[in-house]
C-alpha positions in Angstrom: 91.2 102.2 85.1 94.2 100.6 86.8 96.0 97.4 86.0 95.7 94.0 87.4 98.8 92.3 86.1 99.2 88.5 85.7 102.6 87.0 84.9 102.5 83.3 84.2 105.6 81.0 83.9 107.7 83.7 82.3 111.2 83.0 81.2 113.9 85.0 79.5 117.1 83.9 77.9 120.0 85.5 76.2 121.6 82.7 74.2 122.6 80.0 76.7 122.2 82.4 79.7 118.9 82.1 81.5 117.9 85.4 83.2 114.4 84.5 84.4 113.2 80.9 84.8 109.5 80.1 84.9 108.4 83.0 87.1 104.8 83.6 88.0 103.4 86.6 89.9 100.1 88.5 90.4 100.1 92.3 90.9 96.8 93.6 92.1 95.1 96.8 90.9 96.3 99.9 92.7 99.1 97.9 94.4 102.5 99.4 94.9 104.7 96.3 94.2 108.5 96.5 94.7 110.9 94.1 93.0 113.9 93.8 95.4 117.1 92.0 94.8 120.8 92.2 94.1 122.3 93.3 90.8 121.8 90.6 88.1 118.9 88.9 89.8 116.5 89.7 86.9 114.3 92.4 88.5 114.9 95.1 85.8 114.6 92.5 83.0 111.2 91.5 84.4 110.1 95.2 84.5 111.2 95.7 81.0 109.3 92.6 79.8 106.1 94.1 81.4 106.8 97.4 79.6 107.5 95.6 76.3 111.2 96.7 76.1 112.3 93.0 76.3 110.6 90.0 74.6 109.1 87.1 76.5 110.7 83.7 75.6 108.2 81.6 77.5 105.0 82.3 79.4 102.5 85.2 79.2 101.8 88.6 80.7 98.3 89.9 80.9 96.7 93.2 82.1 93.1 93.1 83.2 92.7 89.7 81.6 94.0 90.7 78.2 97.4 89.3 77.0 99.9 92.1 76.3 103.3 90.3 75.9 102.6 90.2 72.1 101.8 94.0 71.9 104.3 96.8 71.2 105.1 99.0 74.1 103.0 101.9 72.9 99.8 99.8 73.0 100.2 98.5 76.6 99.0 101.7 78.4 102.0 101.7 80.7 104.3 104.6 81.7 107.9 104.0 82.7 110.3 106.1 84.7 113.9 105.2 84.1 117.0 105.4 86.2 118.3 108.2 83.9 115.9 111.2 83.6 116.1 111.3 79.8 114.7 114.9 79.6 115.1 117.0 76.5 117.6 119.7 77.5 116.3 122.3 75.0 112.7 122.1 76.2 111.1 123.6 79.3 109.7 121.4 82.1 106.2 122.0 80.7 107.2 121.0 77.2 109.0 117.9 78.4 105.9 116.8 80.3 103.6 117.5 77.4 105.8 116.1 74.6 104.3 112.6 74.6 100.8 113.9 74.7 101.4 116.2 71.7 102.8 113.2 69.8 99.5 111.3 70.1 97.5 114.4 69.1 95.6 115.3 72.3 93.9 118.7 72.3 96.0 121.6 73.7 93.5 122.3 76.6 93.6 118.6 77.7 97.4 118.7 77.7 97.6 121.9 79.7 95.2 120.6 82.3 97.1 117.3 82.7 100.5 119.1 83.0 99.1 121.5 85.5 97.6 118.7 87.6 100.8 116.7 87.5 102.8 119.8 88.5 100.5 120.4 91.4 100.8 116.8 92.6 104.6 116.9 92.4 104.9 120.5 93.7 106.9 121.6 90.6 104.5 124.3 89.3 107.1 127.0 89.8 109.5 125.1 87.6 107.4 124.7 84.5 109.2 127.4 82.5 112.7 126.2 83.5 114.9 123.9 81.4 116.5 120.7 82.8 119.9 122.3 83.1 118.5 124.7 85.7 117.1 121.9 87.9 118.6 119.8 90.7 118.7 116.0 90.4 115.7 115.6 92.5 113.7 118.2 90.5 114.6 116.4 87.3 113.4 113.1 88.7 110.1 114.7 89.6 109.8 116.0 86.1 110.4 112.5 84.7 107.7 111.2 87.1 105.4 114.0 85.9 106.0 113.0 82.3 104.6 109.6 83.2 101.7 110.9 85.3 100.3 113.0 82.5 99.8 109.9 80.3 97.2 108.6 82.9 98.4 105.1 82.3 97.0 101.9 83.8 100.3 101.2 85.5 103.6 103.0 86.4 106.9 101.2 86.2 109.9 102.7 88.0 113.4 101.3 87.2 115.6 102.3 90.2 114.6 106.0 89.8 116.5 107.1 93.0 119.8 105.5 92.3 121.4 108.6 90.7 120.6 110.9 93.7 122.9 111.6 96.6 122.0 110.1 100.0 120.1 113.1 101.5 118.2 113.8 98.3 117.4 110.1 98.0 115.8 110.1 101.4 113.7 113.2 100.6 112.6 111.9 97.2 111.7 108.5 98.7 109.3 110.4 101.1 107.9 112.3 98.2 107.2 109.1 96.3 105.4 107.7 99.3 103.3 110.8 99.5 102.7 110.7 95.7 101.5 107.1 96.1 98.6 108.4 98.2 97.7 111.0 95.7 97.9 108.9 92.5 95.7 105.8 92.8 97.3 103.5 90.2 99.2 100.2 90.0 102.9 100.9 90.5 105.9 98.6 90.1 109.2 99.8 91.5 112.6 98.1 91.0 115.4 98.6 93.6 118.3 96.9 95.3 117.7 99.2 98.3 115.8 97.4 101.1 114.9 100.7 102.8 113.2 101.9 99.7 111.3 98.6 99.5 110.3 98.6 103.1 109.2 102.3 102.9 107.2 102.2 99.7 105.8 98.7 99.1 102.4 97.3 99.7 104.1 94.0 98.9 107.7 93.1 98.1 108.9 90.5 95.6 112.4 89.4 96.7 114.3 88.0 93.7 117.6 86.1 93.6 119.3 83.9 91.0 116.5 84.0 88.3 113.7 83.2 90.7 111.4 84.6 93.3 112.6 83.9 96.9 109.5 85.3 98.6 106.5 87.6 98.2 104.9 89.4 101.1 104.3 92.7 102.9 107.4 94.5 104.2 106.9 93.1 107.7 106.1 89.6 106.5 109.4 89.7 104.6 111.3 91.0 107.6 109.7 88.9 110.4 109.1 85.7 108.5 111.9 85.3 105.9 111.4 82.3 103.7 115.1 81.7 103.2 118.5 82.6 104.5 119.0 84.8 101.5 115.9 86.9 102.4 116.9 87.0 106.0 120.4 88.3 104.9 119.2 90.7 102.3 116.4 92.4 104.2 117.3 94.0 107.5 120.3 95.9 108.8 122.4 94.6 110.3 122.0 91.2 108.6 120.5 88.4 110.7 122.8 86.4 112.9 123.2 82.7 111.9 124.5 80.0 114.2 124.9 76.2 113.3 122.8 74.3 115.8 121.8 70.8 116.9 118.2 70.2 117.7 116.3 68.4 120.4 112.6 68.5 121.4 110.7 69.9 124.4 106.9 70.1 124.6 106.8 69.9 120.8 109.1 72.8 120.2 112.7 72.8 119.0 115.5 73.3 121.5 118.7 74.4 119.8 122.2 73.6 121.0 124.4 76.5 120.1 128.0 76.1 118.9 129.4 76.9 122.4 127.3 74.1 123.9 124.5 76.2 125.5 120.9 75.4 124.9 118.1 77.8 123.7 114.4 77.0 123.8 112.7 78.3 120.7 109.1 78.8 119.7 109.5 76.8 116.5 107.4 73.6 116.3 109.6 70.5 116.0 107.0 68.5 114.1 108.2 67.6 110.6 111.7 69.0 111.0 114.3 66.5 109.8 117.7 66.2 108.4 120.9 67.9 109.6 122.9 71.0 108.9 120.4 73.4 110.5 121.2 77.0 111.4 119.4 79.2 113.8 118.7 82.8 112.8 118.2 85.7 115.2 118.2 89.5 114.6 120.3 91.8 116.6 117.3 93.4 118.3 116.5 90.0 119.8 120.0 89.7 121.4 120.4 91.9 124.5 122.9 92.3 127.2 122.0 90.3 130.3 122.9 89.6 133.9 123.1 86.3 135.8 120.6 83.6 135.0 119.0 85.6 132.2 122.1 85.1 130.0 122.2 82.5 127.2 125.9 82.8 126.5 128.9 85.1 126.8 131.4 86.6 124.5 134.0 89.3 123.9 133.1 92.6 122.1 135.3 93.1 119.0 133.5 95.9 117.1 131.1 98.7 118.3 128.8 100.4 115.9 127.1 103.5 117.4 124.0 104.5 115.5 122.6 107.2 117.9 119.4 105.6 119.0 121.0 102.2 119.5 124.4 100.5 119.6 125.4 97.3 117.8 128.0 95.1 119.6 129.8 92.5 117.4 130.6 89.9 119.9 132.7 86.8 119.5 131.5 83.7 121.4 134.1 81.5 123.1 134.0 78.9 120.3 134.5 81.5 117.6 131.1 82.5 116.3 130.2 86.2 116.0 126.8 87.4 117.2 125.6 91.0 116.7 123.8 92.2 119.8 121.9 95.5 120.4 122.4 97.8 123.3 121.1 101.3 124.2 122.3 104.4 122.3 124.6 105.6 125.1 126.0 102.1 125.7 129.0 102.1 128.1 130.4 98.9 126.7 134.0 99.1 125.3 135.9 97.0 122.8 137.4 94.0 124.6 134.7 93.8 127.3 133.3 90.4 128.2 129.5 90.5 128.0 126.7 88.2 128.8 124.0 87.9 126.1 120.4 86.9 126.3 119.0 85.5 123.0 115.2 85.6 122.8 114.2 82.1 121.7 110.7 83.2 120.8 112.2 85.4 118.0 114.4 82.9 116.3 114.2 81.3 112.9 115.3 77.9 111.8 116.8 77.2 108.3 117.6 73.8 106.8 120.8 72.9 105.0 119.5 74.3 101.7 118.8 77.6 103.4 115.0 77.4 103.5 113.0 78.4 106.6 111.2 75.6 108.3 108.3 77.9 109.4 107.4 78.4 105.7 107.4 74.6 105.1 104.3 73.9 107.1 106.0 74.2 110.5 105.1 77.6 111.9 106.2 79.5 114.9 104.1 78.8 118.0 
């Protein structure tokens, strides 16, 4: 059985410091849910509350309809993989994986079968007789994951399990985790501050910031329809361009006046939009080099970032704003060049003065 997890109005405080404030969330059975956010946003605290390693000050946590926040960790049928591997250095890989099962008195043949199956899934069968000191960082992390798998829990909790790995190994282990997800059908919750890990692994992402949830959605919902400037900034590389704009209407859709005085027709419905202090968001891939009448505005290239398959041009507009544009990988543009830019108005986002996206407040893209 896998876990359907309900978190209702959960809060956590340390003295006068509030870490989580009235947070509610549903995690479906067999879902791979990623908690994504900057350091200090409360994502690891929430994970530890689900595991029972932190107490719940307000609200409830339930698994499959049964409240668990009042149960000790060992009675929640959850397995956790920590940032540190926490392996016993004097034990073999097989003994590390079997240790918890022996503690609860499972028969030896059951333990052997579970260890063998987990080793097969993780492709570490050839390592079972080695000790942790003889393993690479990635191999140790797989052993730590295997130790969780053998428990056959209702849910797996991963607390930034890749953060101790170097860049190349991190990429490889991320792919292995994605493959493991297809082999182990279970509810999984994964905490990270790395947006690439979140976008690669998640069925849905919970973007957290400042004690609260900013947005919940699939990776592409989060990327293509960010609920706030924070989400638009935190998810996507490079970060989204933002320009202060004035608004007018045309055929029911917003027309934005850019800081340099040029106009851009958007696909954002004007109905219901009010107030001032609006900013227009547009990703670099929606800003291209242009010629003649196709150009929206012009600017001077100050920084060039060559990424192989594409080139990013950091371009300063005549009134001082900087817009990141995308060009082809073998771009011939040089620093100091004056370039004409075409902004795709159909791929813009509008944010109010508080940083909330209008398309998530009942006014959608056309």
